[in-house]
C-alpha positions as CSV (number, residue, x, y, z in Angstrom):
1,M,101.2,118.2,80.9
2,A,98.7,116.4,83.1
3,D,98.7,116.8,86.9
4,L,98.6,113.0,87.2
5,T,99.1,110.1,84.8
6,I,97.7,106.6,85.2
7,N,99.4,103.9,83.1
8,A,96.7,101.1,82.8
9,V,98.4,99.4,79.8
10,G,97.9,95.6,80.1
11,K,94.8,96.0,82.3
12,K,91.4,95.0,81.0
13,C,88.2,96.9,81.6
14,P,86.8,97.6,84.1
15,M,90.2,98.0,85.9
16,P,91.2,101.3,84.0
17,V,87.8,102.7,84.7
18,L,88.0,101.8,88.4
19,M,91.5,103.2,88.7
20,T,90.4,106.5,87.0
21,K,87.3,106.9,89.2
22,K,89.4,106.4,92.3
23,E,92.0,109.0,91.3
24,L,89.4,111.6,90.1
25,K,87.8,111.5,93.6
26,K,91.1,112.6,95.1
27,M,91.7,115.4,92.6
28,S,90.8,119.1,92.9
29,A,88.7,121.0,90.3
30,G,90.6,122.1,87.3
31,Q,93.3,119.4,87.6
32,T,94.0,117.1,84.7
33,L,94.4,113.3,84.6
34,E,96.1,111.4,81.7
35,L,95.0,107.8,81.3
36,V,96.9,105.5,79.1
37,V,95.3,102.2,78.2
38,D,95.5,99.5,75.5
39,D,92.1,97.9,76.0
40,K,89.8,99.1,73.2
41,G,86.8,98.7,75.6
42,A,88.0,101.9,77.2
43,L,86.8,103.9,74.2
44,K,83.3,103.3,75.4
45,D,83.8,102.8,79.1
46,V,85.9,105.9,79.9
47,P,83.5,108.4,78.3
48,A,80.6,106.8,80.1
49,L,82.5,107.2,83.4
50,V,83.3,110.8,82.7
51,K,79.7,111.6,81.7
52,N,78.6,110.1,85.1
53,T,81.2,112.0,87.1
54,G,80.5,115.4,85.4
55,D,84.2,115.7,84.4
56,T,85.4,116.5,80.9
57,I,87.5,114.6,78.3
58,L,89.8,117.2,76.9
59,D,91.5,114.9,74.4
60,T,91.5,111.3,73.2
61,K,94.5,110.1,71.2
62,E,95.0,106.7,69.6
63,D,98.2,105.2,68.2
64,S,98.9,101.7,67.0
65,N,99.1,100.3,70.6
66,N,97.6,102.7,73.1
67,I,94.7,105.1,73.8
68,T,95.5,108.2,75.8
69,F,92.6,110.2,77.5
70,T,93.2,113.6,79.0
71,I,90.4,114.3,81.6
72,K,89.8,117.5,83.4
73,K,88.3,117.4,86.9
74,A,85.1,119.4,87.2
């Protein structure tokens, strides 16, 4: 289970990315963040953010409605 969950369902990029960036700044190394989105643009934008921050995407799951990213703070 993640240390923190962000529900960004209904929000269009770049809002989920901005919300994720803000929360990652507050987190400690080793903590995990779960991000739930329904905007397909996040499939490109979230990995780009994580690459820039140096954090790691542990998992990406897609179902019929949502995409869930699990991100580990570096």
